[in-house]
C-alpha beads as a LAMMPS data file, in Angstrom:
LAMMPS data file: protein, C-alpha beads

328 atoms
327 bonds

1 atom types
1 bond types

-500.0 500.0 xlo xhi
-500.0 500.0 ylo yhi
-500.0 500.0 zlo zhi

Masses

1 110.0

Atoms # bond

1 1 1 -3.278 21.886 -5.977
2 1 1 -4.569 19.313 -8.417
3 1 1 -6.876 21.804 -9.811
4 1 1 -4.302 24.589 -10.156
5 1 1 -1.982 22.215 -11.935
6 1 1 -4.715 21.091 -14.336
7 1 1 -5.595 24.766 -15.196
8 1 1 -1.876 25.743 -15.268
9 1 1 -1.082 22.697 -17.489
10 1 1 -3.871 23.634 -19.934
11 1 1 -3.290 27.298 -20.114
12 1 1 0.530 27.029 -20.312
13 1 1 0.476 23.961 -22.581
14 1 1 2.434 21.671 -20.360
15 1 1 1.944 17.843 -20.685
16 1 1 4.339 17.335 -17.805
17 1 1 2.214 19.563 -15.475
18 1 1 -0.995 18.041 -16.607
19 1 1 0.566 14.511 -15.667
20 1 1 1.548 15.791 -12.391
21 1 1 -1.975 17.066 -11.919
22 1 1 -3.389 13.662 -12.570
23 1 1 -0.939 12.318 -9.965
24 1 1 -2.078 14.952 -7.479
25 1 1 -5.816 14.056 -8.134
26 1 1 -5.186 10.516 -7.668
27 1 1 -3.550 11.365 -4.297
28 1 1 -6.554 13.436 -3.216
29 1 1 -8.820 10.432 -3.978
30 1 1 -6.475 8.291 -2.026
31 1 1 -6.415 10.461 0.971
32 1 1 -10.193 10.520 1.133
33 1 1 -10.347 6.779 0.671
34 1 1 -7.687 6.184 3.190
35 1 1 -9.265 8.280 5.869
36 1 1 -12.609 6.420 5.427
37 1 1 -11.115 2.813 5.385
38 1 1 -8.767 3.706 8.420
39 1 1 -11.789 4.701 10.524
40 1 1 -13.546 1.672 9.723
41 1 1 -10.681 -0.640 10.134
42 1 1 -10.078 0.515 13.826
43 1 1 -13.583 -0.664 14.849
44 1 1 -13.521 -3.522 17.483
45 1 1 -14.325 -7.159 16.141
46 1 1 -17.894 -8.220 15.876
47 1 1 -19.796 -11.383 15.478
48 1 1 -19.815 -11.041 11.721
49 1 1 -16.086 -9.919 11.705
50 1 1 -14.345 -11.851 14.273
51 1 1 -10.827 -10.745 13.170
52 1 1 -11.871 -7.255 13.173
53 1 1 -12.206 -4.896 10.106
54 1 1 -8.563 -4.654 9.203
55 1 1 -9.052 -6.208 5.754
56 1 1 -11.422 -3.267 4.869
57 1 1 -8.369 -1.022 4.794
58 1 1 -6.601 -3.560 2.713
59 1 1 -9.369 -3.485 0.274
60 1 1 -9.290 0.167 0.247
61 1 1 -5.530 0.114 -0.542
62 1 1 -6.065 -2.212 -3.449
63 1 1 -8.696 0.191 -4.788
64 1 1 -6.410 3.155 -4.415
65 1 1 -3.245 1.503 -5.963
66 1 1 -5.461 0.158 -8.751
67 1 1 -6.604 3.637 -9.486
68 1 1 -3.174 4.997 -9.380
69 1 1 -2.072 2.318 -11.737
70 1 1 -4.790 2.941 -14.328
71 1 1 -4.141 6.636 -13.987
72 1 1 -0.517 6.114 -14.684
73 1 1 -1.213 4.127 -17.838
74 1 1 -3.536 6.714 -19.204
75 1 1 -1.183 9.432 -18.428
76 1 1 1.606 7.678 -20.296
77 1 1 -0.663 7.078 -23.363
78 1 1 -1.564 10.784 -23.456
79 1 1 2.043 11.896 -23.284
80 1 1 2.950 9.286 -25.815
81 1 1 0.480 10.667 -28.225
82 1 1 1.758 14.284 -27.776
83 1 1 5.289 12.974 -28.318
84 1 1 4.385 11.097 -31.477
85 1 1 2.727 14.299 -32.788
86 1 1 6.053 16.099 -32.006
87 1 1 8.371 13.540 -33.800
88 1 1 6.167 11.860 -36.441
89 1 1 3.220 14.269 -37.008
90 1 1 2.158 12.417 -40.277
91 1 1 1.998 9.162 -38.514
92 1 1 -0.012 10.698 -35.568
93 1 1 -2.514 12.203 -37.971
94 1 1 -2.889 8.857 -39.792
95 1 1 -3.482 7.040 -36.469
96 1 1 -5.811 9.627 -35.445
97 1 1 -7.909 9.357 -38.555
98 1 1 -8.029 5.527 -38.028
99 1 1 -9.294 5.879 -34.515
100 1 1 -6.238 4.519 -32.664
101 1 1 -5.502 7.896 -31.139
102 1 1 -8.583 9.301 -29.470
103 1 1 -11.791 9.555 -31.617
104 1 1 -12.234 8.851 -35.156
105 1 1 -10.969 12.075 -36.475
106 1 1 -7.667 13.940 -36.434
107 1 1 -6.575 15.546 -33.066
108 1 1 -3.503 17.060 -34.491
109 1 1 -4.984 20.511 -34.260
110 1 1 -5.536 20.168 -30.667
111 1 1 -1.909 19.546 -29.862
112 1 1 0.431 22.439 -29.162
113 1 1 3.881 21.646 -30.694
114 1 1 5.332 24.747 -29.569
115 1 1 6.168 23.709 -26.050
116 1 1 5.009 24.769 -22.595
117 1 1 5.173 28.281 -21.144
118 1 1 7.754 29.067 -18.644
119 1 1 5.042 30.181 -16.258
120 1 1 4.165 26.528 -15.783
121 1 1 7.444 26.164 -13.798
122 1 1 6.132 28.334 -11.034
123 1 1 3.361 26.001 -10.418
124 1 1 5.694 23.111 -10.468
125 1 1 8.115 24.775 -8.070
126 1 1 5.335 25.651 -5.604
127 1 1 4.259 21.997 -5.778
128 1 1 7.813 20.811 -4.716
129 1 1 7.925 23.171 -1.675
130 1 1 4.403 22.093 -0.483
131 1 1 4.912 18.430 -1.005
132 1 1 8.338 18.506 0.652
133 1 1 6.942 20.363 3.649
134 1 1 4.072 17.754 3.847
135 1 1 6.416 14.886 3.624
136 1 1 8.617 16.128 6.536
137 1 1 5.580 17.081 8.637
138 1 1 3.818 13.714 8.095
139 1 1 7.001 11.684 8.625
140 1 1 7.709 13.542 11.863
141 1 1 4.239 12.474 13.265
142 1 1 4.673 8.933 11.843
143 1 1 7.973 8.338 13.541
144 1 1 6.441 9.637 16.936
145 1 1 3.376 7.485 16.822
146 1 1 5.267 4.603 15.005
147 1 1 2.497 4.516 12.472
148 1 1 3.199 2.661 9.216
149 1 1 0.024 4.207 7.520
150 1 1 1.308 7.747 7.965
151 1 1 4.740 6.738 7.009
152 1 1 3.497 5.442 3.760
153 1 1 1.512 8.584 3.280
154 1 1 4.548 10.635 3.954
155 1 1 6.512 8.633 1.208
156 1 1 3.648 9.325 -1.168
157 1 1 4.157 12.933 -0.637
158 1 1 7.865 12.458 -1.467
159 1 1 6.899 10.796 -4.739
160 1 1 4.749 13.715 -5.526
161 1 1 7.705 16.022 -4.916
162 1 1 9.869 13.945 -7.269
163 1 1 7.334 14.147 -10.014
164 1 1 7.059 17.900 -9.616
165 1 1 11.033 18.003 -10.081
166 1 1 10.728 16.035 -13.241
167 1 1 8.022 18.362 -14.492
168 1 1 10.115 21.594 -13.569
169 1 1 13.199 20.401 -15.401
170 1 1 11.137 19.229 -18.495
171 1 1 9.391 22.621 -18.639
172 1 1 12.481 24.610 -18.176
173 1 1 14.382 22.486 -20.555
174 1 1 11.590 23.106 -23.301
175 1 1 11.867 26.851 -22.755
176 1 1 15.690 27.032 -22.738
177 1 1 16.043 24.924 -25.908
178 1 1 13.498 26.233 -28.318
179 1 1 13.977 23.158 -30.651
180 1 1 13.379 20.713 -27.713
181 1 1 9.777 21.102 -27.067
182 1 1 9.515 17.257 -27.036
183 1 1 11.130 17.377 -23.656
184 1 1 7.671 18.199 -22.010
185 1 1 5.931 15.045 -23.198
186 1 1 9.083 12.976 -22.309
187 1 1 8.684 14.307 -18.751
188 1 1 4.968 13.297 -18.826
189 1 1 6.002 9.952 -19.815
190 1 1 8.731 9.794 -17.013
191 1 1 6.070 10.871 -14.424
192 1 1 3.748 8.321 -15.701
193 1 1 6.280 5.552 -15.303
194 1 1 6.842 6.729 -11.667
195 1 1 3.173 6.481 -11.060
196 1 1 2.889 3.005 -12.590
197 1 1 5.698 1.821 -10.533
198 1 1 4.275 2.998 -7.313
199 1 1 0.883 1.797 -8.279
200 1 1 2.204 -1.657 -9.208
201 1 1 4.024 -1.907 -6.024
202 1 1 1.155 -0.983 -3.825
203 1 1 -1.251 -3.224 -5.827
204 1 1 1.006 -6.351 -5.142
205 1 1 1.426 -5.355 -1.480
206 1 1 -2.364 -5.190 -0.997
207 1 1 -3.049 -8.409 -2.941
208 1 1 -0.418 -10.210 -0.805
209 1 1 -1.960 -8.921 2.377
210 1 1 -5.407 -9.955 1.202
211 1 1 -3.907 -13.385 0.353
212 1 1 -2.708 -13.702 4.083
213 1 1 0.848 -13.730 3.715
214 1 1 2.930 -13.761 6.922
215 1 1 4.040 -10.735 8.834
216 1 1 7.663 -9.257 8.500
217 1 1 10.563 -10.790 10.366
218 1 1 10.779 -7.271 12.260
219 1 1 7.515 -7.878 13.702
220 1 1 8.050 -11.491 14.743
221 1 1 11.332 -10.367 16.359
222 1 1 9.526 -7.816 18.349
223 1 1 6.855 -10.055 19.417
224 1 1 9.491 -12.717 20.421
225 1 1 11.420 -10.123 22.501
226 1 1 8.441 -9.004 24.400
227 1 1 7.258 -12.546 25.007
228 1 1 10.669 -13.431 26.333
229 1 1 10.432 -10.405 28.618
230 1 1 7.082 -11.440 30.028
231 1 1 8.390 -15.062 30.730
232 1 1 11.526 -13.888 32.532
233 1 1 9.403 -11.647 34.789
234 1 1 6.826 -14.501 35.402
235 1 1 7.456 -16.971 38.246
236 1 1 6.967 -19.959 35.955
237 1 1 8.663 -18.469 32.983
238 1 1 11.894 -20.493 33.196
239 1 1 9.878 -23.575 32.375
240 1 1 8.336 -22.197 29.205
241 1 1 9.896 -22.264 25.792
242 1 1 8.856 -20.192 22.826
243 1 1 8.788 -22.620 19.868
244 1 1 7.388 -20.619 17.069
245 1 1 5.767 -17.417 16.138
246 1 1 3.674 -16.555 13.132
247 1 1 0.979 -13.924 12.310
248 1 1 -1.122 -12.056 9.693
249 1 1 -1.450 -8.347 8.743
250 1 1 -4.811 -7.073 8.549
251 1 1 -4.670 -3.341 7.551
252 1 1 -2.987 -1.626 10.444
253 1 1 -3.447 -4.527 12.644
254 1 1 -1.393 -7.530 13.540
255 1 1 -3.015 -10.849 14.362
256 1 1 -0.241 -12.889 15.931
257 1 1 0.004 -16.529 17.156
258 1 1 2.744 -17.840 19.494
259 1 1 3.495 -21.491 20.477
260 1 1 4.743 -21.983 23.913
261 1 1 6.077 -25.400 25.183
262 1 1 5.328 -26.139 28.845
263 1 1 5.619 -29.299 30.937
264 1 1 2.828 -31.808 30.248
265 1 1 1.784 -32.130 33.898
266 1 1 0.684 -28.362 34.011
267 1 1 -2.757 -27.408 34.993
268 1 1 -4.922 -25.220 32.711
269 1 1 -4.993 -22.521 35.243
270 1 1 -1.307 -22.483 35.453
271 1 1 -0.995 -22.105 31.608
272 1 1 -3.655 -19.475 31.753
273 1 1 -1.556 -17.331 33.939
274 1 1 1.430 -17.532 31.593
275 1 1 -0.910 -16.782 28.538
276 1 1 -2.129 -13.642 30.270
277 1 1 1.260 -12.264 31.066
278 1 1 2.657 -12.855 27.475
279 1 1 -0.498 -11.339 25.812
280 1 1 -0.372 -8.336 28.059
281 1 1 3.307 -7.624 27.473
282 1 1 3.111 -7.939 23.676
283 1 1 0.105 -5.917 23.455
284 1 1 1.668 -3.067 25.398
285 1 1 5.049 -3.239 23.673
286 1 1 4.456 -3.973 20.026
287 1 1 2.316 -1.334 18.267
288 1 1 -0.506 -2.505 16.106
289 1 1 -0.907 -5.942 17.583
290 1 1 -4.576 -6.440 18.119
291 1 1 -4.719 -10.215 18.869
292 1 1 -2.334 -12.763 20.352
293 1 1 -3.374 -16.263 20.115
294 1 1 -1.308 -18.625 22.369
295 1 1 -1.009 -22.353 21.718
296 1 1 0.410 -24.631 24.305
297 1 1 2.177 -27.866 23.412
298 1 1 3.985 -30.329 25.766
299 1 1 7.833 -29.753 26.009
300 1 1 8.666 -33.430 25.297
301 1 1 6.765 -33.465 21.887
302 1 1 9.306 -31.594 19.714
303 1 1 7.578 -32.563 16.488
304 1 1 4.409 -30.632 17.080
305 1 1 4.114 -27.343 14.922
306 1 1 1.380 -25.124 13.690
307 1 1 0.985 -27.298 10.659
308 1 1 -0.861 -29.964 12.656
309 1 1 -3.849 -27.630 13.051
310 1 1 -4.629 -28.202 9.265
311 1 1 -6.892 -31.056 8.428
312 1 1 -4.945 -33.463 6.151
313 1 1 -6.672 -35.766 3.643
314 1 1 -6.207 -38.867 5.723
315 1 1 -8.244 -37.258 8.526
316 1 1 -10.717 -35.381 6.378
317 1 1 -14.279 -36.250 5.931
318 1 1 -14.689 -38.931 3.260
319 1 1 -18.479 -39.291 3.193
320 1 1 -21.493 -37.192 2.775
321 1 1 -23.062 -35.585 5.915
322 1 1 -25.425 -38.151 7.719
323 1 1 -28.412 -35.810 7.735
324 1 1 -28.591 -36.308 4.012
325 1 1 -29.440 -39.969 4.521
326 1 1 -32.549 -39.118 6.223
327 1 1 -34.147 -36.995 3.447
328 1 1 -35.187 -40.298 1.790

Bonds

1 1 1 2
2 1 2 3
3 1 3 4
4 1 4 5
5 1 5 6
6 1 6 7
7 1 7 8
8 1 8 9
9 1 9 10
10 1 10 11
11 1 11 12
12 1 12 13
13 1 13 14
14 1 14 15
15 1 15 16
16 1 16 17
17 1 17 18
18 1 18 19
19 1 19 20
20 1 20 21
21 1 21 22
22 1 22 23
23 1 23 24
24 1 24 25
25 1 25 26
26 1 26 27
27 1 27 28
28 1 28 29
29 1 29 30
30 1 30 31
31 1 31 32
32 1 32 33
33 1 33 34
34 1 34 35
35 1 35 36
36 1 36 37
37 1 37 38
38 1 38 39
39 1 39 40
40 1 40 41
41 1 41 42
42 1 42 43
43 1 43 44
44 1 44 45
45 1 45 46
46 1 46 47
47 1 47 48
48 1 48 49
49 1 49 50
50 1 50 51
51 1 51 52
52 1 52 53
53 1 53 54
54 1 54 55
55 1 55 56
56 1 56 57
57 1 57 58
58 1 58 59
59 1 59 60
60 1 60 61
61 1 61 62
62 1 62 63
63 1 63 64
64 1 64 65
65 1 65 66
66 1 66 67
67 1 67 68
68 1 68 69
69 1 69 70
70 1 70 71
71 1 71 72
72 1 72 73
73 1 73 74
74 1 74 75
75 1 75 76
76 1 76 77
77 1 77 78
78 1 78 79
79 1 79 80
80 1 80 81
81 1 81 82
82 1 82 83
83 1 83 84
84 1 84 85
85 1 85 86
86 1 86 87
87 1 87 88
88 1 88 89
89 1 89 90
90 1 90 91
91 1 91 92
92 1 92 93
93 1 93 94
94 1 94 95
95 1 95 96
96 1 96 97
97 1 97 98
98 1 98 99
99 1 99 100
100 1 100 101
101 1 101 102
102 1 102 103
103 1 103 104
104 1 104 105
105 1 105 106
106 1 106 107
107 1 107 108
108 1 108 109
109 1 109 110
110 1 110 111
111 1 111 112
112 1 112 113
113 1 113 114
114 1 114 115
115 1 115 116
116 1 116 117
117 1 117 118
118 1 118 119
119 1 119 120
120 1 120 121
121 1 121 122
122 1 122 123
123 1 123 124
124 1 124 125
125 1 125 126
126 1 126 127
127 1 127 128
128 1 128 129
129 1 129 130
130 1 130 131
131 1 131 132
132 1 132 133
133 1 133 134
134 1 134 135
135 1 135 136
136 1 136 137
137 1 137 138
138 1 138 139
139 1 139 140
140 1 140 141
141 1 141 142
142 1 142 143
143 1 143 144
144 1 144 145
145 1 145 146
146 1 146 147
147 1 147 148
148 1 148 149
149 1 149 150
150 1 150 151
151 1 151 152
152 1 152 153
153 1 153 154
154 1 154 155
155 1 155 156
156 1 156 157
157 1 157 158
158 1 158 159
159 1 159 160
160 1 160 161
161 1 161 162
162 1 162 163
163 1 163 164
164 1 164 165
165 1 165 166
166 1 166 167
167 1 167 168
168 1 168 169
169 1 169 170
170 1 170 171
171 1 171 172
172 1 172 173
173 1 173 174
174 1 174 175
175 1 175 176
176 1 176 177
177 1 177 178
178 1 178 179
179 1 179 180
180 1 180 181
181 1 181 182
182 1 182 183
183 1 183 184
184 1 184 185
185 1 185 186
186 1 186 187
187 1 187 188
188 1 188 189
189 1 189 190
190 1 190 191
191 1 191 192
192 1 192 193
193 1 193 194
194 1 194 195
195 1 195 196
196 1 196 197
197 1 197 198
198 1 198 199
199 1 199 200
200 1 200 201
201 1 201 202
202 1 202 203
203 1 203 204
204 1 204 205
205 1 205 206
206 1 206 207
207 1 207 208
208 1 208 209
209 1 209 210
210 1 210 211
211 1 211 212
212 1 212 213
213 1 213 214
214 1 214 215
215 1 215 216
216 1 216 217
217 1 217 218
218 1 218 219
219 1 219 220
220 1 220 221
221 1 221 222
222 1 222 223
223 1 223 224
224 1 224 225
225 1 225 226
226 1 226 227
227 1 227 228
228 1 228 229
229 1 229 230
230 1 230 231
231 1 231 232
232 1 232 233
233 1 233 234
234 1 234 235
235 1 235 236
236 1 236 237
237 1 237 238
238 1 238 239
239 1 239 240
240 1 240 241
241 1 241 242
242 1 242 243
243 1 243 244
244 1 244 245
245 1 245 246
246 1 246 247
247 1 247 248
248 1 248 249
249 1 249 250
250 1 250 251
251 1 251 252
252 1 252 253
253 1 253 254
254 1 254 255
255 1 255 256
256 1 256 257
257 1 257 258
258 1 258 259
259 1 259 260
260 1 260 261
261 1 261 262
262 1 262 263
263 1 263 264
264 1 264 265
265 1 265 266
266 1 266 267
267 1 267 268
268 1 268 269
269 1 269 270
270 1 270 271
271 1 271 272
272 1 272 273
273 1 273 274
274 1 274 275
275 1 275 276
276 1 276 277
277 1 277 278
278 1 278 279
279 1 279 280
280 1 280 281
281 1 281 282
282 1 282 283
283 1 283 284
284 1 284 285
285 1 285 286
286 1 286 287
287 1 287 288
288 1 288 289
289 1 289 290
290 1 290 291
291 1 291 292
292 1 292 293
293 1 293 294
294 1 294 295
295 1 295 296
296 1 296 297
297 1 297 298
298 1 298 299
299 1 299 300
300 1 300 301
301 1 301 302
302 1 302 303
303 1 303 304
304 1 304 305
305 1 305 306
306 1 306 307
307 1 307 308
308 1 308 309
309 1 309 310
310 1 310 311
311 1 311 312
312 1 312 313
313 1 313 314
314 1 314 315
315 1 315 316
316 1 316 317
317 1 317 318
318 1 318 319
319 1 319 320
320 1 320 321
321 1 321 322
322 1 322 323
323 1 323 324
324 1 324 325
325 1 325 326
326 1 326 327
327 1 327 328
């Protein structure tokens, strides 16, 4: 599809179709990179990666979104150059001679100001039909398997469909209004802005995930519900209180932590039985949860929270390791 759009855009002189082809090419690279990172991220934890390989997928997503963002910027610059040649040809030629547009010589002879051929619209229309079919087919599987990765990929297909719609209207408008050939590069600019917006949003999401931001409230609520269900079914569940839930997202995986308040006189084996029941029910009920770490605190100590696990300055090491003293 990307190659066909590139050829069609070049042959039919359509900047909007070329911009759409760039987007389709970025999607192709994205699909291959997604397949590779997803396959690696699903590997079980190892000694070197005790939390699993989920962050590999986050790194891959950052690479794809950065590529998409850069591609959108260059697409916009190219469309802007063509639009400038339509509206201000003298200025465009001056900038081309100065080296600010392309190489150090004029490129005005390489820009077709007559507008795109109507035949380019057929390619844009075929792209809309194909991408809409891919969107519905992928979203159907995503909903059945409750897969956020497939859902994101489906939305990406929908964005492709929208960009093709923009290309179709700009090509058609340039054909119907012979004095409005500038509509085609304007469509290229609009498409580039859509690509930049999608790339920026995905980049920020990937960066926040790599920075270990907390999971969504929806996941916390699901974990809380299944933990409560496990406690209700357990013989000692009435004496257990769910204090807090937190977690991190690592690719497709969720690494959750749950704090349970139990009577202080409980034996370790009794707490262990509750832990197993809670972990099993959450793991089987919440899709994507790969680890459930349970923290027990005494019921009477209301002040205890997850924050106490961090080393504060007053308790931190204030001197050099003792082994250094023996080096003398």
